[in-house]
N, CA, C and O atoms as a GROMACS GRO file, in nm:
protein
  568
    1MET      N    1  -0.489  -1.990  -5.987
    1MET     CA    2  -0.401  -1.886  -5.938
    1MET      C    3  -0.296  -1.858  -6.046
    1MET      O    4  -0.242  -1.950  -6.108
    2THR      N    5  -0.270  -1.732  -6.067
    2THR     CA    6  -0.169  -1.692  -6.164
    2THR      C    7  -0.033  -1.678  -6.096
    2THR      O    8  -0.025  -1.677  -5.974
    3LEU      N    9   0.071  -1.667  -6.176
    3LEU     CA   10   0.205  -1.649  -6.119
    3LEU      C   11   0.217  -1.516  -6.046
    3LEU      O   12   0.287  -1.506  -5.945
    4LYS      N   13   0.149  -1.414  -6.097
    4LYS     CA   14   0.153  -1.284  -6.031
    4LYS      C   15   0.090  -1.292  -5.892
    4LYS      O   16   0.144  -1.238  -5.796
    5GLU      N   17  -0.024  -1.360  -5.881
    5GLU     CA   18  -0.087  -1.378  -5.751
    5GLU      C   19   0.001  -1.464  -5.660
    5GLU      O   20   0.013  -1.437  -5.541
    6PHE      N   21   0.062  -1.566  -5.717
    6PHE     CA   22   0.149  -1.654  -5.640
    6PHE      C   23   0.266  -1.575  -5.582
    6PHE      O   24   0.302  -1.592  -5.466
    7LYS      N   25   0.326  -1.489  -5.665
    7LYS     CA   26   0.438  -1.407  -5.617
    7LYS      C   27   0.392  -1.312  -5.507
    7LYS      O   28   0.464  -1.291  -5.409
    8ARG      N   29   0.274  -1.255  -5.523
    8ARG     CA   30   0.223  -1.164  -5.420
    8ARG      C   31   0.204  -1.238  -5.288
    8ARG      O   32   0.239  -1.185  -5.182
    9PHE      N   33   0.147  -1.359  -5.293
    9PHE     CA   34   0.128  -1.436  -5.170
    9PHE      C   35   0.261  -1.479  -5.110
    9PHE      O   36   0.276  -1.483  -4.988
   10ALA      N   37   0.359  -1.512  -5.196
   10ALA     CA   38   0.491  -1.549  -5.145
   10ALA      C   39   0.557  -1.430  -5.076
   10ALA      O   40   0.624  -1.446  -4.974
   11ASP      N   41   0.538  -1.311  -5.131
   11ASP     CA   42   0.592  -1.190  -5.068
   11ASP      C   43   0.522  -1.160  -4.937
   11ASP      O   44   0.585  -1.116  -4.841
   12LEU      N   45   0.392  -1.182  -4.932
   12LEU     CA   46   0.315  -1.152  -4.811
   12LEU      C   47   0.335  -1.254  -4.700
   12LEU      O   48   0.357  -1.217  -4.584
   13TYR      N   49   0.328  -1.383  -4.734
   13TYR     CA   50   0.323  -1.488  -4.633
   13TYR      C   51   0.450  -1.570  -4.623
   13TYR      O   52   0.463  -1.651  -4.531
   14GLY      N   53   0.544  -1.553  -4.713
   14GLY     CA   54   0.670  -1.624  -4.704
   14GLY      C   55   0.671  -1.754  -4.781
   14GLY      O   56   0.580  -1.784  -4.859
   15GLY      N   57   0.778  -1.831  -4.756
   15GLY     CA   58   0.801  -1.952  -4.833
   15GLY      C   59   0.733  -2.076  -4.777
   15GLY      O   60   0.747  -2.183  -4.835
   16ASP      N   61   0.661  -2.064  -4.667
   16ASP     CA   62   0.591  -2.179  -4.610
   16ASP      C   63   0.443  -2.169  -4.646
   16ASP      O   64   0.373  -2.079  -4.599
   17ILE      N   65   0.395  -2.259  -4.729
   17ILE     CA   66   0.256  -2.252  -4.776
   17ILE      C   67   0.158  -2.277  -4.663
   17ILE      O   68   0.041  -2.239  -4.673
   18ASP      N   69   0.203  -2.341  -4.555
   18ASP     CA   70   0.113  -2.362  -4.441
   18ASP      C   71   0.071  -2.231  -4.374
   18ASP      O   72  -0.032  -2.226  -4.307
   19ARG      N   73   0.149  -2.127  -4.393
   19ARG     CA   74   0.113  -1.996  -4.336
   19ARG      C   75   0.020  -1.916  -4.428
   19ARG      O   76  -0.032  -1.813  -4.387
   20TRP      N   77  -0.001  -1.961  -4.547
   20TRP     CA   78  -0.089  -1.894  -4.642
   20TRP      C   79  -0.234  -1.922  -4.605
   20TRP      O   80  -0.261  -2.020  -4.535
   21PRO      N   81  -0.328  -1.840  -4.650
   21PRO     CA   82  -0.470  -1.872  -4.629
   21PRO      C   83  -0.503  -2.006  -4.693
   21PRO      O   84  -0.451  -2.039  -4.800
   22ARG      N   85  -0.589  -2.083  -4.628
   22ARG     CA   86  -0.617  -2.221  -4.672
   22ARG      C   87  -0.672  -2.225  -4.815
   22ARG      O   88  -0.634  -2.312  -4.894
   23THR      N   89  -0.761  -2.134  -4.848
   23THR     CA   90  -0.821  -2.138  -4.983
   23THR      C   91  -0.717  -2.112  -5.091
   23THR      O   92  -0.723  -2.171  -5.199
   24ASP      N   93  -0.621  -2.024  -5.062
   24ASP     CA   94  -0.517  -1.993  -5.160
   24ASP      C   95  -0.405  -2.096  -5.157
   24ASP      O   96  -0.336  -2.114  -5.257
   25GLY      N   97  -0.387  -2.164  -5.044
   25GLY     CA   98  -0.282  -2.265  -5.035
   25GLY      C   99  -0.307  -2.383  -5.127
   25GLY      O  100  -0.213  -2.438  -5.185
   26VAL      N  101  -0.432  -2.423  -5.142
   26VAL     CA  102  -0.465  -2.534  -5.232
   26VAL      C  103  -0.433  -2.496  -5.377
   26VAL      O  104  -0.373  -2.575  -5.450
   27ASP      N  105  -0.472  -2.377  -5.417
   27ASP     CA  106  -0.442  -2.331  -5.553
   27ASP      C  107  -0.291  -2.318  -5.574
   27ASP      O  108  -0.240  -2.344  -5.683
   28ALA      N  109  -0.219  -2.277  -5.470
   28ALA     CA  110  -0.074  -2.263  -5.481
   28ALA      C  111  -0.008  -2.398  -5.500
   28ALA      O  112   0.087  -2.410  -5.577
   29LEU      N  113  -0.057  -2.500  -5.430
   29LEU     CA  114   0.001  -2.634  -5.447
   29LEU      C  115  -0.020  -2.687  -5.588
   29LEU      O  116   0.068  -2.752  -5.644
   30ILE      N  117  -0.136  -2.660  -5.644
   30ILE     CA  118  -0.163  -2.703  -5.782
   30ILE      C  119  -0.069  -2.631  -5.878
   30ILE      O  120  -0.016  -2.692  -5.971
   31LEU      N  121  -0.047  -2.500  -5.856
   31LEU     CA  122   0.044  -2.424  -5.942
   31LEU      C  123   0.187  -2.471  -5.925
   31LEU      O  124   0.263  -2.474  -6.023
   32LEU      N  125   0.228  -2.509  -5.804
   32LEU     CA  126   0.363  -2.557  -5.780
   32LEU      C  127   0.392  -2.686  -5.857
   32LEU      O  128   0.503  -2.706  -5.905
   33GLU      N  129   0.293  -2.772  -5.869
   33GLU     CA  130   0.312  -2.897  -5.942
   33GLU      C  131   0.336  -2.872  -6.090
   33GLU      O  132   0.408  -2.947  -6.155
   34ASN      N  133   0.275  -2.767  -6.145
   34ASN     CA  134   0.279  -2.744  -6.289
   34ASN      C  135   0.380  -2.640  -6.335
   34ASN      O  136   0.406  -2.630  -6.455
   35SER      N  137   0.439  -2.560  -6.244
   35SER     CA  138   0.520  -2.448  -6.288
   35SER      C  139   0.657  -2.448  -6.217
   35SER      O  140   0.665  -2.449  -6.095
   36ALA      N  141   0.761  -2.447  -6.297
   36ALA     CA  142   0.896  -2.437  -6.242
   36ALA      C  143   0.922  -2.295  -6.190
   36ALA      O  144   0.996  -2.276  -6.093
   37GLU      N  145   0.860  -2.197  -6.256
   37GLU     CA  146   0.878  -2.058  -6.210
   37GLU      C  147   0.817  -2.038  -6.072
   37GLU      O  148   0.872  -1.965  -5.990
   38ALA      N  149   0.704  -2.100  -6.045
   38ALA     CA  150   0.641  -2.091  -5.913
   38ALA      C  151   0.731  -2.156  -5.808
   38ALA      O  152   0.741  -2.105  -5.697
   39ARG      N  153   0.795  -2.268  -5.842
   39ARG     CA  154   0.886  -2.333  -5.748
   39ARG      C  155   1.006  -2.243  -5.719
   39ARG      O  156   1.056  -2.240  -5.606
   40ALA      N  157   1.054  -2.170  -5.820
   40ALA     CA  158   1.166  -2.078  -5.800
   40ALA      C  159   1.124  -1.961  -5.710
   40ALA      O  160   1.201  -1.918  -5.624
   41ILE      N  161   1.005  -1.910  -5.731
   41ILE     CA  162   0.953  -1.800  -5.648
   41ILE      C  163   0.943  -1.846  -5.503
   41ILE      O  164   0.981  -1.773  -5.412
   42LEU      N  165   0.890  -1.968  -5.481
   42LEU     CA  166   0.875  -2.019  -5.345
   42LEU      C  167   1.011  -2.045  -5.281
   42LEU      O  168   1.028  -2.024  -5.161
   43ALA      N  169   1.108  -2.091  -5.360
   43ALA     CA  170   1.244  -2.113  -5.307
   43ALA      C  171   1.308  -1.982  -5.266
   43ALA      O  172   1.375  -1.975  -5.163
   44ASP      N  173   1.288  -1.875  -5.344
   44ASP     CA  174   1.341  -1.743  -5.308
   44ASP      C  175   1.276  -1.692  -5.180
   44ASP      O  176   1.344  -1.636  -5.094
   45ALA      N  177   1.146  -1.712  -5.167
   45ALA     CA  178   1.076  -1.668  -5.046
   45ALA      C  179   1.124  -1.747  -4.925
   45ALA      O  180   1.137  -1.691  -4.816
   46ALA      N  181   1.150  -1.877  -4.941
   46ALA     CA  182   1.200  -1.959  -4.830
   46ALA      C  183   1.341  -1.915  -4.791
   46ALA      O  184   1.375  -1.913  -4.672
   47ALA      N  185   1.425  -1.879  -4.890
   47ALA     CA  186   1.560  -1.830  -4.859
   47ALA      C  187   1.554  -1.698  -4.783
   47ALA      O  188   1.632  -1.677  -4.689
   48LEU      N  189   1.464  -1.612  -4.822
   48LEU     CA  190   1.447  -1.486  -4.749
   48LEU      C  191   1.398  -1.510  -4.608
   48LEU      O  192   1.444  -1.444  -4.514
   49ASP      N  193   1.307  -1.603  -4.590
   49ASP     CA  194   1.261  -1.637  -4.455
   49ASP      C  195   1.376  -1.687  -4.368
   49ASP      O  196   1.385  -1.652  -4.250
   50ALA      N  197   1.462  -1.770  -4.426
   50ALA     CA  198   1.576  -1.822  -4.351
   50ALA      C  199   1.671  -1.710  -4.310
   50ALA      O  200   1.722  -1.710  -4.198
   51LEU      N  201   1.695  -1.615  -4.401
   51LEU     CA  202   1.781  -1.500  -4.367
   51LEU      C  203   1.720  -1.416  -4.255
   51LEU      O  204   1.790  -1.373  -4.164
   52LEU      N  205   1.591  -1.394  -4.264
   52LEU     CA  206   1.525  -1.314  -4.160
   52LEU      C  207   1.525  -1.386  -4.026
   52LEU      O  208   1.537  -1.322  -3.922
   53ASP      N  209   1.512  -1.517  -4.028
   53ASP     CA  210   1.517  -1.593  -3.902
   53ASP      C  211   1.654  -1.586  -3.838
   53ASP      O  212   1.665  -1.580  -3.716
   54ARG      N  213   1.759  -1.589  -3.919
   54ARG     CA  214   1.895  -1.579  -3.864
   54ARG      C  215   1.926  -1.439  -3.814
   54ARG      O  216   2.009  -1.423  -3.725
   55ALA      N  217   1.862  -1.338  -3.870
   55ALA     CA  218   1.890  -1.199  -3.831
   55ALA      C  219   1.815  -1.157  -3.706
   55ALA      O  220   1.842  -1.049  -3.652
   56ALA      N  221   1.723  -1.238  -3.659
   56ALA     CA  222   1.645  -1.202  -3.540
   56ALA      C  223   1.738  -1.197  -3.418
   56ALA      O  224   1.815  -1.291  -3.396
   57PRO      N  225   1.732  -1.090  -3.340
   57PRO     CA  226   1.822  -1.079  -3.224
   57PRO      C  227   1.781  -1.177  -3.114
   57PRO      O  228   1.664  -1.210  -3.098
   58ALA      N  229   1.880  -1.222  -3.041
   58ALA     CA  230   1.852  -1.310  -2.927
   58ALA      C  231   1.815  -1.223  -2.808
   58ALA      O  232   1.892  -1.136  -2.767
   59VAL      N  233   1.698  -1.247  -2.752
   59VAL     CA  234   1.649  -1.167  -2.641
   59VAL      C  235   1.642  -1.257  -2.518
   59VAL      O  236   1.582  -1.364  -2.521
   60GLU      N  237   1.704  -1.212  -2.411
   60GLU     CA  238   1.702  -1.290  -2.288
   60GLU      C  239   1.572  -1.266  -2.214
   60GLU      O  240   1.511  -1.160  -2.224
   61GLU      N  241   1.530  -1.367  -2.140
   61GLU     CA  242   1.406  -1.357  -2.064
   61GLU      C  243   1.415  -1.250  -1.956
   61GLU      O  244   1.315  -1.186  -1.923
   62SER      N  245   1.534  -1.231  -1.900
   62SER     CA  246   1.549  -1.131  -1.793
   62SER      C  247   1.526  -0.989  -1.846
   62SER      O  248   1.467  -0.906  -1.777
   63SER      N  249   1.572  -0.961  -1.968
   63SER     CA  250   1.551  -0.827  -2.023
   63SER      C  251   1.405  -0.805  -2.059
   63SER      O  252   1.354  -0.694  -2.045
   64VAL      N  253   1.337  -0.909  -2.106
   64VAL     CA  254   1.194  -0.897  -2.135
   64VAL      C  255   1.118  -0.871  -2.005
   64VAL      O  256   1.029  -0.787  -2.001
   65GLN      N  257   1.154  -0.944  -1.900
   65GLN     CA  258   1.087  -0.925  -1.771
   65GLN      C  259   1.114  -0.786  -1.714
   65GLN      O  260   1.026  -0.727  -1.653
   66ARG      N  261   1.236  -0.733  -1.732
   66ARG     CA  262   1.270  -0.599  -1.683
   66ARG      C  263   1.186  -0.493  -1.755
   66ARG      O  264   1.137  -0.399  -1.691
   67VAL      N  265   1.169  -0.508  -1.885
   67VAL     CA  266   1.086  -0.412  -1.961
   67VAL      C  267   0.940  -0.421  -1.917
   67VAL      O  268   0.875  -0.318  -1.898
   68MET      N  269   0.890  -0.541  -1.900
   68MET     CA  270   0.751  -0.559  -1.857
   68MET      C  271   0.729  -0.502  -1.717
   68MET      O  272   0.625  -0.442  -1.690
   69ASP      N  273   0.826  -0.520  -1.627
   69ASP     CA  274   0.813  -0.463  -1.492
   69ASP      C  275   0.814  -0.311  -1.496
   69ASP      O  276   0.741  -0.246  -1.421
   70GLY      N  277   0.897  -0.254  -1.584
   70GLY     CA  278   0.899  -0.108  -1.598
   70GLY      C  279   0.767  -0.053  -1.650
   70GLY      O  280   0.721   0.051  -1.605
   71ILE      N  281   0.708  -0.124  -1.745
   71ILE     CA  282   0.578  -0.081  -1.799
   71ILE      C  283   0.471  -0.091  -1.691
   71ILE      O  284   0.388   0.000  -1.676
   72ALA      N  285   0.473  -0.202  -1.615
   72ALA     CA  286   0.373  -0.218  -1.508
   72ALA      C  287   0.390  -0.112  -1.401
   72ALA      O  288   0.290  -0.063  -1.347
   73ALA      N  289   0.514  -0.075  -1.369
   73ALA     CA  290   0.536   0.029  -1.268
   73ALA      C  291   0.484   0.163  -1.314
   73ALA      O  292   0.426   0.238  -1.235
   74ARG      N  293   0.503   0.196  -1.441
   74ARG     CA  294   0.452   0.323  -1.492
   74ARG      C  295   0.301   0.325  -1.498
   74ARG      O  296   0.239   0.430  -1.477
   75LEU      N  297   0.239   0.210  -1.526
   75LEU     CA  298   0.093   0.204  -1.529
   75LEU      C  299   0.034   0.215  -1.389
   75LEU      O  300  -0.074   0.271  -1.371
   76ASP      N  301   0.105   0.161  -1.289
   76ASP     CA  302   0.055   0.164  -1.152
   76ASP      C  303   0.087   0.295  -1.081
   76ASP      O  304   0.027   0.323  -0.976
   77ALA      N  305   0.177   0.376  -1.133
   77ALA     CA  306   0.217   0.501  -1.069
   77ALA      C  307   0.102   0.600  -1.074
   77ALA      O  308   0.022   0.598  -1.168
   78PRO      N  309   0.093   0.688  -0.972
   78PRO     CA  310  -0.013   0.789  -0.975
   78PRO      C  311   0.008   0.886  -1.090
   78PRO      O  312   0.121   0.915  -1.130
   79ALA      N  313  -0.100   0.935  -1.142
   79ALA     CA  314  -0.095   1.025  -1.256
   79ALA      C  315  -0.033   1.158  -1.216
   79ALA      O  316  -0.064   1.213  -1.110
   80GLU      N  317   0.053   1.209  -1.302
   80GLU     CA  318   0.114   1.339  -1.278
   80GLU      C  319   0.020   1.448  -1.327
   80GLU      O  320  -0.058   1.428  -1.420
   81ALA      N  321   0.029   1.564  -1.264
   81ALA     CA  322  -0.054   1.676  -1.306
   81ALA      C  323  -0.010   1.720  -1.446
   81ALA      O  324   0.110   1.730  -1.475
   82ALA      N  325  -0.105   1.746  -1.528
   82ALA     CA  326  -0.076   1.792  -1.663
   82ALA      C  327  -0.022   1.935  -1.658
   82ALA      O  328  -0.070   2.015  -1.579
   83PRO      N  329   0.077   1.967  -1.741
   83PRO     CA  330   0.130   2.104  -1.740
   83PRO      C  331   0.024   2.203  -1.790
   83PRO      O  332  -0.058   2.172  -1.875
   84VAL      N  333   0.031   2.322  -1.732
   84VAL     CA  334  -0.061   2.427  -1.771
   84VAL      C  335  -0.013   2.487  -1.902
   84VAL      O  336   0.102   2.531  -1.910
   85PRO      N  337  -0.097   2.491  -2.004
   85PRO     CA  338  -0.051   2.548  -2.130
   85PRO      C  339  -0.029   2.699  -2.121
   85PRO      O  340  -0.092   2.767  -2.040
   86TRP      N  341   0.060   2.748  -2.203
   86TRP     CA  342   0.090   2.889  -2.213
   86TRP      C  343   0.144   2.946  -2.084
   86TRP      O  344   0.112   3.060  -2.048
   87SER      N  345   0.225   2.871  -2.014
   87SER     CA  346   0.292   2.926  -1.897
   87SER      C  347   0.440   2.902  -1.910
   87SER      O  348   0.483   2.809  -1.978
   88LEU      N  349   0.518   2.985  -1.847
   88LEU     CA  350   0.663   2.975  -1.857
   88LEU      C  351   0.726   2.910  -1.735
   88LEU      O  352   0.845   2.881  -1.736
   89SER      N  353   0.650   2.888  -1.629
   89SER     CA  354   0.708   2.831  -1.509
   89SER      C  355   0.605   2.745  -1.438
   89SER      O  356   0.491   2.731  -1.483
   90ALA      N  357   0.646   2.688  -1.326
   90ALA     CA  358   0.558   2.604  -1.247
   90ALA      C  359   0.450   2.690  -1.180
   90ALA      O  360   0.469   2.811  -1.168
   91PRO      N  361   0.340   2.632  -1.136
   91PRO     CA  362   0.227   2.708  -1.081
   91PRO      C  363   0.258   2.807  -0.970
   91PRO      O  364   0.194   2.912  -0.971
   92PRO      N  365   0.350   2.786  -0.874
   92PRO     CA  366   0.366   2.887  -0.769
   92PRO      C  367   0.409   3.024  -0.819
   92PRO      O  368   0.370   3.125  -0.761
   93MET      N  369   0.490   3.030  -0.926
   93MET     CA  370   0.538   3.160  -0.976
   93MET      C  371   0.507   3.170  -1.124
   93MET      O  372   0.598   3.187  -1.205
   94ARG      N  373   0.385   3.161  -1.160
   94ARG     CA  374   0.347   3.160  -1.300
   94ARG      C  375   0.332   3.301  -1.357
   94ARG      O  376   0.370   3.323  -1.473
   95PHE      N  377   0.280   3.396  -1.282
   95PHE     CA  378   0.247   3.527  -1.336
   95PHE      C  379   0.371   3.610  -1.370
   95PHE      O  380   0.380   3.664  -1.480
   96TRP      N  381   0.466   3.620  -1.278
   96TRP     CA  382   0.576   3.714  -1.296
   96TRP      C  383   0.669   3.679  -1.411
   96TRP      O  384   0.708   3.769  -1.486
   97PRO      N  385   0.708   3.555  -1.429
   97PRO     CA  386   0.792   3.528  -1.547
   97PRO      C  387   0.720   3.556  -1.679
   97PRO      O  388   0.781   3.604  -1.775
   98THR      N  389   0.591   3.526  -1.684
   98THR     CA  390   0.516   3.552  -1.807
   98THR      C  391   0.505   3.702  -1.831
   98THR      O  392   0.523   3.749  -1.943
   99ALA      N  393   0.475   3.777  -1.726
   99ALA     CA  394   0.463   3.922  -1.739
   99ALA      C  395   0.598   3.984  -1.778
   99ALA      O  396   0.603   4.074  -1.862
  100GLY      N  397   0.706   3.936  -1.717
  100GLY     CA  398   0.839   3.987  -1.751
  100GLY      C  399   0.877   3.958  -1.894
  100GLY      O  400   0.935   4.042  -1.963
  101PHE      N  401   0.844   3.838  -1.940
  101PHE     CA  402   0.873   3.800  -2.078
  101PHE      C  403   0.796   3.889  -2.176
  101PHE      O  404   0.853   3.938  -2.273
  102LEU      N  405   0.668   3.910  -2.150
  102LEU     CA  406   0.588   3.993  -2.240
  102LEU      C  407   0.635   4.138  -2.239
  102LEU      O  408   0.637   4.203  -2.343
  103ALA      N  409   0.674   4.190  -2.121
  103ALA     CA  410   0.724   4.327  -2.113
  103ALA      C  411   0.855   4.340  -2.191
  103ALA      O  412   0.876   4.439  -2.262
  104ALA      N  413   0.943   4.241  -2.178
  104ALA     CA  414   1.071   4.246  -2.250
  104ALA      C  415   1.048   4.241  -2.401
  104ALA      O  416   1.114   4.313  -2.476
  105MET      N  417   0.956   4.156  -2.447
  105MET     CA  418   0.928   4.148  -2.590
  105MET      C  419   0.865   4.277  -2.641
  105MET      O  420   0.893   4.319  -2.754
  106GLY      N  421   0.780   4.338  -2.561
  106GLY     CA  422   0.723   4.467  -2.600
  106GLY      C  423   0.829   4.574  -2.612
  106GLY      O  424   0.826   4.656  -2.704
  107MET      N  425   0.924   4.575  -2.519
  107MET     CA  426   1.032   4.674  -2.523
  107MET      C  427   1.122   4.649  -2.644
  107MET      O  428   1.165   4.745  -2.709
  108VAL      N  429   1.152   4.525  -2.675
  108VAL     CA  430   1.233   4.494  -2.793
  108VAL      C  431   1.162   4.540  -2.920
  108VAL      O  432   1.226   4.596  -3.009
  109GLY      N  433   1.032   4.517  -2.930
  109GLY     CA  434   0.958   4.562  -3.046
  109GLY      C  435   0.955   4.713  -3.058
  109GLY      O  436   0.970   4.767  -3.168
  110PHE      N  437   0.936   4.782  -2.945
  110PHE     CA  438   0.935   4.929  -2.945
  110PHE      C  439   1.070   4.984  -2.990
  110PHE      O  440   1.077   5.074  -3.074
  111LEU      N  441   1.179   4.929  -2.934
  111LEU     CA  442   1.312   4.978  -2.970
  111LEU      C  443   1.344   4.948  -3.116
  111LEU      O  444   1.409   5.028  -3.182
  112ALA      N  445   1.300   4.834  -3.165
  112ALA     CA  446   1.325   4.801  -3.305
  112ALA      C  447   1.252   4.898  -3.396
  112ALA      O  448   1.306   4.936  -3.500
  113ALA      N  449   1.131   4.938  -3.359
  113ALA     CA  450   1.057   5.034  -3.442
  113ALA      C  451   1.118   5.173  -3.434
  113ALA      O  452   1.127   5.243  -3.535
  114VAL      N  453   1.161   5.214  -3.314
  114VAL     CA  454   1.219   5.348  -3.298
  114VAL      C  455   1.352   5.359  -3.370
  114VAL      O  456   1.381   5.462  -3.431
  115GLN      N  457   1.434   5.255  -3.365
  115GLN     CA  458   1.565   5.258  -3.428
  115GLN      C  459   1.559   5.240  -3.579
  115GLN      O  460   1.660   5.256  -3.647
  116GLY      N  461   1.443   5.207  -3.633
  116GLY     CA  462   1.429   5.191  -3.776
  116GLY      C  463   1.457   5.050  -3.826
  116GLY      O  464   1.463   5.026  -3.947
  117ILE      N  465   1.474   4.957  -3.734
  117ILE     CA  466   1.497   4.819  -3.775
  117ILE      C  467   1.370   4.762  -3.839
  117ILE      O  468   1.377   4.692  -3.941
  118LEU      N  469   1.256   4.792  -3.780
  118LEU     CA  470   1.128   4.753  -3.835
  118LEU      C  471   1.063   4.875  -3.900
  118LEU      O  472   1.038   4.973  -3.831
  119PRO      N  473   1.036   4.872  -4.028
  119PRO     CA  474   0.973   4.988  -4.090
  119PRO      C  475   0.827   5.000  -4.045
  119PRO      O  476   0.751   4.904  -4.046
  120VAL      N  477   0.792   5.121  -4.006
  120VAL     CA  478   0.655   5.149  -3.966
  120VAL      C  479   0.596   5.244  -4.068
  120VAL      O  480   0.648   5.353  -4.090
  121GLN      N  481   0.488   5.203  -4.132
  121GLN     CA  482   0.425   5.286  -4.233
  121GLN      C  483   0.292   5.335  -4.180
  121GLN      O  484   0.211   5.258  -4.129
  122THR      N  485   0.271   5.462  -4.194
  122THR     CA  486   0.144   5.520  -4.153
  122THR      C  487   0.057   5.539  -4.276
  122THR      O  488   0.110   5.549  -4.387
  123PRO      N  489  -0.072   5.544  -4.261
  123PRO     CA  490  -0.159   5.567  -4.378
  123PRO      C  491  -0.130   5.700  -4.447
  123PRO      O  492  -0.143   5.710  -4.569
  124GLN      N  493  -0.090   5.802  -4.369
  124GLN     CA  494  -0.063   5.932  -4.430
  124GLN      C  495   0.061   5.926  -4.520
  124GLN      O  496   0.069   5.998  -4.619
  125ALA      N  497   0.158   5.841  -4.486
  125ALA     CA  498   0.280   5.831  -4.566
  125ALA      C  499   0.252   5.768  -4.702
  125ALA      O  500   0.323   5.795  -4.799
  126ASN      N  501   0.151   5.685  -4.709
  126ASN     CA  502   0.118   5.620  -4.835
  126ASN      C  503   0.007   5.691  -4.910
  126ASN      O  504  -0.031   5.647  -5.019
  127GLY      N  505  -0.047   5.799  -4.857
  127GLY     CA  506  -0.156   5.869  -4.922
  127GLY      C  507  -0.291   5.805  -4.897
  127GLY      O  508  -0.384   5.824  -4.976
  128TYR      N  509  -0.304   5.732  -4.791
  128TYR     CA  510  -0.429   5.663  -4.761
  128TYR      C  511  -0.508   5.731  -4.649
  128TYR      O  512  -0.596   5.668  -4.590
  129ALA      N  513  -0.479   5.856  -4.620
  129ALA     CA  514  -0.548   5.924  -4.509
  129ALA      C  515  -0.697   5.933  -4.535
  129ALA      O  516  -0.776   5.915  -4.442
  130GLU      N  517  -0.739   5.960  -4.658
  130GLU     CA  518  -0.880   5.970  -4.689
  130GLU      C  519  -0.951   5.837  -4.670
  130GLU      O  520  -1.064   5.833  -4.623
  131VAL      N  521  -0.885   5.728  -4.707
  131VAL     CA  522  -0.944   5.595  -4.694
  131VAL      C  523  -0.965   5.562  -4.547
  131VAL      O  524  -1.068   5.506  -4.510
  132VAL      N  525  -0.869   5.597  -4.464
  132VAL     CA  526  -0.881   5.568  -4.320
  132VAL      C  527  -0.996   5.647  -4.261
  132VAL      O  528  -1.076   5.591  -4.185
  133VAL      N  529  -1.008   5.773  -4.293
  133VAL     CA  530  -1.116   5.854  -4.240
  133VAL      C  531  -1.251   5.804  -4.290
  133VAL      O  532  -1.345   5.792  -4.212
  134THR      N  533  -1.261   5.774  -4.419
  134THR     CA  534  -1.385   5.726  -4.475
  134THR      C  535  -1.424   5.588  -4.418
  134THR      O  536  -1.540   5.564  -4.386
  135SER      N  537  -1.326   5.500  -4.405
  135SER     CA  538  -1.360   5.367  -4.355
  135SER      C  539  -1.396   5.372  -4.208
  135SER      O  540  -1.479   5.293  -4.164
  136SER      N  541  -1.337   5.463  -4.131
  136SER     CA  542  -1.374   5.471  -3.990
  136SER      C  543  -1.513   5.534  -3.976
  136SER      O  544  -1.584   5.504  -3.879
  137TYR      N  545  -1.553   5.620  -4.070
  137TYR     CA  546  -1.686   5.680  -4.063
  137TYR      C  547  -1.794   5.584  -4.109
  137TYR      O  548  -1.900   5.575  -4.046
  138LEU      N  549  -1.768   5.511  -4.218
  138LEU     CA  550  -1.868   5.422  -4.274
  138LEU      C  551  -1.866   5.283  -4.209
  138LEU      O  552  -1.964   5.209  -4.219
  139GLY      N  553  -1.758   5.248  -4.144
  139GLY     CA  554  -1.751   5.118  -4.079
  139GLY      C  555  -1.684   5.011  -4.159
  139GLY      O  556  -1.646   4.908  -4.103
  140ALA      N  557  -1.668   5.030  -4.288
  140ALA     CA  558  -1.599   4.929  -4.370
  140ALA      C  559  -1.552   4.993  -4.498
  140ALA      O  560  -1.608   5.092  -4.544
  141ILE      N  561  -1.448   4.937  -4.554
  141ILE     CA  562  -1.397   4.987  -4.683
  141ILE      C  563  -1.475   4.915  -4.792
  141ILE      O  564  -1.491   4.793  -4.787
  142ARG      N  565  -1.523   4.990  -4.890
  142ARG     CA  566  -1.603   4.931  -4.998
  142ARG      C  567  -1.534   4.946  -5.129
  142ARG      O  568  -1.587   4.902  -5.231
   0.00000   0.00000   0.00000
């Protein structure tokens, strides 16, 4: 095992060689006997493990049980009806709000075009009248 591999395993599995894969743990022990740098890497990994262990929050059993009960209650609850896509309201009054919304948006678009907010270009204004007539007769522009 090289020092680079040793550092990678120390980063992955921590400072306790017992948590390392067995085949790599034997090679790591041999490297530890021969290399001071490997011992320093393992000491750094052990220090990081100790910091992480101290930073772990204390969780009470009652809060764990409360979360588990909430999950079980949601799993046991009857399934809710899935919402209908592309609707603006609940099923009893679905048509009228959607129709009203579409009518209002159509009116806003019409007024924007009439007032000049949205420019409307006709083929005749751009000199494309012949193209429109030809393409409608032939079926496609070539």
